C-alpha positions as CSV (number, residue, x, y, z in Angstrom):
1,M,45.4,-14.6,-69.1
2,A,42.8,-13.4,-66.6
3,A,42.4,-15.3,-63.5
4,P,39.0,-17.2,-63.5
5,H,38.3,-16.4,-59.9
6,Y,39.6,-12.9,-59.5
7,T,39.1,-9.9,-61.9
8,P,41.2,-6.9,-60.9
9,S,39.2,-3.7,-60.4
10,G,41.9,-1.5,-61.9
11,A,42.2,0.6,-58.9
12,P,44.6,1.7,-57.8
13,I,46.5,2.2,-61.1
14,Q,50.0,1.0,-61.0
15,G,52.4,3.8,-60.0
16,A,49.6,6.0,-58.8
17,D,48.6,6.9,-55.3
18,G,45.7,4.8,-54.2
19,T,43.2,5.4,-51.4
20,S,43.0,3.1,-48.4
21,K,39.5,2.3,-49.5
22,D,40.6,1.3,-53.0
23,L,43.2,-1.1,-51.6
24,R,40.8,-2.6,-49.1
25,D,38.2,-3.2,-51.9
26,E,40.9,-4.8,-54.0
27,F,42.0,-7.1,-51.2
28,A,38.4,-8.1,-50.7
29,L,38.1,-9.1,-54.3
30,I,41.2,-11.2,-54.0
31,E,39.9,-12.8,-50.7
32,A,36.6,-13.7,-52.4
33,G,38.6,-15.4,-55.3
34,I,40.6,-17.4,-52.8
35,E,37.6,-18.6,-51.0
36,V,36.3,-20.1,-54.3
37,L,39.6,-21.9,-54.8
38,N,39.3,-23.3,-51.3
39,R,36.2,-25.4,-52.2
40,Y,36.1,-29.1,-53.1
41,A,33.4,-31.4,-54.2
42,L,32.8,-35.0,-52.9
43,N,30.4,-37.3,-54.7
44,A,28.3,-40.2,-53.7
45,Y,26.5,-42.5,-56.2
46,F,23.3,-44.4,-55.2
47,A,22.3,-47.2,-57.5
48,D,18.8,-46.9,-55.9
49,L,18.0,-43.7,-53.9
50,N,14.5,-45.2,-53.1
51,T,16.0,-48.0,-51.1
52,A,16.6,-47.0,-47.5
53,Q,20.3,-47.0,-46.9
54,S,23.5,-45.1,-45.9
55,L,26.6,-44.4,-47.8
56,F,29.8,-43.4,-46.0
57,V,31.9,-40.9,-47.9
58,P,35.5,-40.5,-46.6
59,V,36.8,-37.0,-46.2
60,P,40.6,-36.4,-46.7
61,F,41.0,-33.2,-44.8
62,S,39.2,-31.2,-42.1
63,C,36.4,-29.1,-43.6
64,Q,33.0,-27.6,-43.4
65,I,30.1,-28.9,-45.6
66,V,28.8,-25.7,-47.3
67,L,26.3,-27.1,-49.8
68,C,24.6,-30.4,-50.5
69,T,23.1,-31.0,-53.9
70,G,21.9,-34.0,-56.0
71,A,20.4,-35.1,-59.3
72,I,18.3,-38.1,-60.0
73,H,18.7,-40.2,-63.2
74,D,15.0,-41.6,-63.1
75,A,11.5,-40.3,-62.3
76,N,10.5,-40.5,-58.7
77,G,7.1,-42.1,-57.8
78,T,4.5,-42.3,-55.1
79,T,6.1,-40.3,-52.3
80,D,9.0,-37.8,-51.7
81,T,12.4,-39.2,-51.2
82,I,14.4,-37.5,-48.4
83,V,18.1,-37.4,-48.1
84,T,19.9,-36.4,-44.8
85,F,23.5,-36.1,-43.9
86,E,25.3,-37.0,-40.7
87,I,28.9,-36.5,-39.4
88,G,29.9,-38.9,-36.6
89,G,26.2,-39.9,-36.0
90,V,25.2,-36.2,-35.7
91,L,22.7,-34.8,-38.1
92,V,23.9,-31.9,-40.3
93,V,21.3,-29.2,-39.8
94,M,20.1,-27.7,-43.0
95,D,18.4,-24.3,-43.4
96,S,15.7,-26.1,-45.4
97,N,13.9,-28.4,-42.9
98,G,17.1,-30.3,-42.3
99,E,16.9,-32.4,-45.4
100,M,17.2,-32.5,-49.1
101,T,14.0,-33.6,-50.9
102,F,13.2,-35.0,-54.2
103,T,9.4,-34.7,-54.6
104,S,7.2,-37.5,-55.7
105,T,6.7,-35.7,-59.1
106,A,10.5,-35.2,-59.7
107,G,11.4,-36.4,-63.2
108,A,14.7,-37.6,-64.5
109,G,17.4,-34.9,-64.3
110,S,15.6,-33.1,-61.4
111,V,18.0,-31.4,-58.9
112,A,17.4,-30.8,-55.1
113,G,19.7,-29.1,-52.7
114,A,20.1,-27.9,-49.1
115,T,22.5,-25.5,-47.4
116,P,24.0,-26.7,-44.0
117,A,23.2,-24.3,-41.2
118,S,25.0,-26.0,-38.3
119,N,26.7,-29.3,-37.3
120,N,28.7,-29.2,-40.6
121,Q,32.3,-29.4,-39.4
122,V,34.1,-32.5,-40.5
123,T,37.4,-33.7,-39.0
124,V,39.9,-35.6,-41.2
125,G,39.2,-39.4,-41.0
126,T,35.6,-39.0,-40.2
127,P,33.2,-40.0,-43.1
128,I,30.1,-38.1,-44.0
129,E,27.1,-40.3,-43.9
130,V,24.6,-39.8,-46.7
131,I,21.2,-41.4,-45.7
132,T,18.1,-41.9,-47.8
133,D,14.7,-42.9,-46.4
134,G,13.8,-44.9,-49.5
135,G,10.6,-43.0,-49.8
136,G,9.8,-43.4,-53.6
137,S,8.5,-46.5,-55.3
138,T,10.7,-46.7,-58.3
139,T,14.3,-47.7,-58.8
140,M,16.0,-44.4,-58.9
141,K,19.7,-43.8,-59.6
142,A,21.2,-40.6,-58.2
143,H,24.3,-38.7,-57.7
144,I,24.7,-36.6,-54.5
145,Q,27.4,-34.0,-54.2
146,M,28.8,-32.4,-51.0
147,V,30.7,-29.1,-51.5
148,L,33.3,-28.7,-48.8
149,R,35.3,-25.7,-47.6
150,R,38.7,-26.6,-46.3
151,V,39.4,-25.2,-42.7
């Protein structure tokens, strides 16, 4: 059975002399596969993302947040809904304006995401705070997911 996170390149062939470059390339493929296995997802559920509030999500190990994404179950309305993340009261800086945004025209099933750029280190026992500004006007259920890389 082939490994789902690593596909051997076939070089060097068993029993043959391989070049140093071939071996380095193969080890790079293995390392990339291991990196995928080192990721975990934590989820937060909001009964109404359009009510200003915070959810605290416990983290069972020290890690880095590498991706934040979310999906809404209902259409948004009136204004954008902004979701931010904090660790120990410090804002996680995202590469997309520091926030994840569901636009005012987002329909049910819409997905938003943001990639942390800094302040994304979590120590065991420190929860991640997921904060919504309550911008939209409708009741909007949502699932928010944080992808973590164990350190």
